[in-house]
N, C-alpha and C positions, 0 to 999 in steps of 0.2 A: 577160670582161663585167665582172670588177673593174676593170679598166682603161680601161672606158667611163665608168665611175660616178666614178672618180677624174678623169676628163679633165674630166666636167661640173663637178664641186666645184672645180676649178682656174680655171674659167670664170665661177666667181661664182654657180651654180646648182646644183640637183639636179636629180634625175629627174623628180621632180613638179613642177619649175618652181618651188619655193618654198624659201627660205632664211632660216633665223632669223641675225642677226649681232649680237655683243655689241661693245662696243668695242674698236677695234682701229685701228693705221694700217697700211695696205697699202705691201708692198715690193716689188710689181712693177705694170706695167700690169694692170687689172682689168677686166671685162666683167661687168655685172648684166643678168640676164632673168627673166622670170616673174615671181613675187612674192618681195620681200624685205621682211623683220620687221628694222627696225632698232631695236636696245634698248639703244646708248649712242653716242656719238661714232665717227664712221669719218673718219679722219685721210687725206686724199691729200697727200704729200709732195712736196717739188720733185723733178721729173724723172719722176714719176707721173702715168698719166692714168687716171681713171675712166671708162669707157663706160658708158652706160645705154642699151641697147637697144630700139627702137621697140616699144610695148605692155607696158613693165615697169611694174608696180605697187611704188612703194616706201612700206612702212607704217610709222610710226615710234611707238614705245612712249613713253608719258608718263612723264619722270621729273622729278625735282625737283634742286634744287642740291646736296643732300647722298647722291645715287644714284652708286653704284659705277661706272655707266654712263657718269659724265662724264670725259672724259679728263683735263680739268684741273681744279686746287681749286676751291673754291667763291668764292674771291677773285680769280680770273683775268677777264680782260676777255670772254671767251667766254660765249656763251649757257648758262644754266644746264639747258635743255632737251637732247635728243638732236639732233646737228645731223652734216651733213657738210663738214667743214673741209678746203677747197682751198685748198694751197700751190702744187701742181701744176696738172692741167687737168684739167676734167668737160666731159666731151661726151655730153648728154643731148638727143639729138637725133632726137626721134619722127616721125610723119609725120602726115597729115592722116586717114588711115584708124585708125592704130594710135598714138595719143597715149600719152607716158608720164605715169604720176601720182605725184604726192608729195605724201602726205596724213596723217593721224593714223589710228593703227590702234585708238583709243578708240570705246565704242560711243556715248558723249556727246562726242564731238567737239567741239572748240571751238578760237578762236584760240590761238596761241602753246601748242599741243599739243605742238610739236617747234621745233627753233631756227630752221634757215635752210641754204641752200646758199650757205653762208658763204666767199666769195673773199678769200683773203690773200695779195696779192701776186700771184695768178695772171694767166698771161698767155694770152688767145685762147680763154676758156672759152665754150662754145654751149650754151644752153638753149633748144631751140626745139620746138613741137609737145608743150609739157607741161601738164598741168593740175597747179596747186602750191595744195595748200587747207590751213589750220589750222596755219601755221606761225608764228611770233614774227615774221620777217622772211622773206617767201619766196625772193628772192634778195638776197643782202647781200654788199657787197665793200669789203673796204679796200685802197686802193692796187693796185687791179686793172683788166683789161680784159676784156670780154665782148660777145658779141654774143644778145640776148635778145629772140626773134622769135617769133610767132604761139602764143602760150601763153595760157591762162586763170588768172588769179588771182583767189581768192575766200576770205572770210573767215578770212584772214591779217592780223596786226597790223599790217604795213605788206606791200605786195605788194612793192616793188623798193626798196632803199635802197643808196647807196654814196657813199664818200668818198675823200680823199686822205687818208690818217694813215699815216705810217711806223711801223712797230713800234720800240719804247724798244729792243728786244734785237737792231735789225736784221735779224730773220728776213724781213722782208719791206718793199718800198718803190718807188716809182715813181708813174707817173701813175694817175689814176683817169679811165676814160672806158668809156661803155656806148652800144650802138646798141641804142635800144629801139622795134621795129617791129612794128606789127599783133597787139598784144596786147588781151585782152579783161580789165581790173582794173576789177573790179565788188564791191562789199559786203565791201571790206577797211576796217579803221579808217583807213587812210593809204594813199594810191594809190604815187606816186614820189615820193622824196627825193633830192635828192643834194645836198652839199656838198664844196666844194674840189675839184670834178670836172667834167667834160665829159661832154655826151650828144647824141646825136641823139635826138628823142622825136617820133616820127611814125607817123599811119595806126592810132593806140591809140583804144580805147572806154574813157574813164577816167570811170566813172560810179558815184554812189551810194555812194562812200566817205565815212566817218565824218571829222572834221577838215581833210581836204585831197585833192585830186585829184593836183596837181603842185607841191612845195615847193623851191623851187630858194634855197640859201642860202651865204653866206660864199665870195665871188669865184668863183663856179661858172658856167660858160658852156654854157647849153642851146639848142638849137634845136628850138623846139617848134612843130612844124606839121601841118596834116592831122590833127588829132586831135577826137574828140568828148568833151567835158569838161561834164558835165552832172550834177545831183543829187548834188552833193558839198556839203560845209559849206561851204569855200571852193574854189572851182575851181582858180584858181591864187595861190600864193604866194609873194612875192619877198622876201629878206632879205639884205641888204649884197651886191649883187652889181654887176657892171657892166652897161652898157647890153647891153638884149638884146631881140632881134625873136621876137615871138609873131605868127606869120600863119598864114592860111588855118584856122583852126579853128573849129568851132562850138561857142563857148561859152556857155552859157545855162541858166538855171532852177538854178543853185546854190544852195543854201539859204542862207546869208549873204552870202556877196560871191562874184560870178563872177572878180574878180580883187582882191588886197588886198597892200598894202604894208607892210612892216614899220617900226619907227619908225627903223630904220637904214639904210633904203634910201634913198639920196639920188641913183642916177641913175635918169633917167626911163627907161619902158620904153615899147618901141615894139610897139603891138598894134593896129597899123591892118591892115585887109583881113579881119579874123573876122567871123563873124555870131554876133549877138547876141541872137537871138530876136524884135528889134525894131530898126527902123531910126531910132528915137525918140533922141535923142542925149543927152536930158535924163534918159530911163527908163535908158540903158545906163549913165550917169554914176552914178545909183543904186545901181546893182548892183557899184561899185567903190571900194575904199577907197584913196584917195591924197589927194593935195594939195587937193584940193576939201572935203575932210573934217577933215585937219591938215596944216595949214601947213607943218610942219616934215619931212614926206616929199617924197618925189618925185611924179611925175605919171606916169597912164597916158595914153599918147596912142592912142586908139583910132580917131579918124577917119583917113581914110574909112573906113566900115564896108562888110561885104558885104551888099548888098541881099536876099539870099537864102541859105540854106543852103551852104554849101562843098560841091560836089560831089566823091564820092571821098573825104571827111575820115572817120576812125574805121576800127576795125577790120573787115577782109572777110571 
């Protein structure tokens, strides 16, 4: 019997499917299941894989920058909140019937109660059929590659953010690329942000986020198609990127602008073939901030437009 309980502990769970984790660095491949209470940073080093099984609930305690639960000091670049720091790989692959949940463990849960699933030079991580709530950044990546599909993000600071940024100490480097498909990204302060990175962003419902739905900046390359982008402050925001195609989306009823270009955006944006809630060109132009409002920025070329909502766009 003692051997049975010891085996469960090695698998990252206990007999009652509940486990409390203080800050630690994993030394071998690890599997989580049941209910996991995280009270400090969990580091997944290079060569190690953290697997989270379907139906697992991961709850993070709220800590601050001076907490002993932080693996790194207050002056480090990582989040001061508890987080999962992945140099190796994370496979959090739920199912439609058994989602994985990452959320706060606080009664008064709020955005930024915990840091992020933070990918640092990670390669080929998978986040699928998860519910991710109350993080600073739900999924965050530096010079990492990942597939993020069929998830629900809500009440986070930013749902998904990633960038090409090599570590000064050489601990990670390389391309930044994500495939972001079929997610419900709603009621976060920000939706998706990429910087010096590439992405396929398709079949997502990106709605009712503060600040932005999708923000693409600094020479990033994003394929943005078959999404529903509505109810955000800015639906799409472009900052200093090459020519980009935005097509077959339903983009309408965003609060400030459906599309906005920053002053450093000098390349035109091809946004033809989208549905804008109307086919009236003048009304569509009124929902776009580009050369028509500021002669020093580029133009959003939105014609021809789709005359009806794009069939199949949005999360399924």
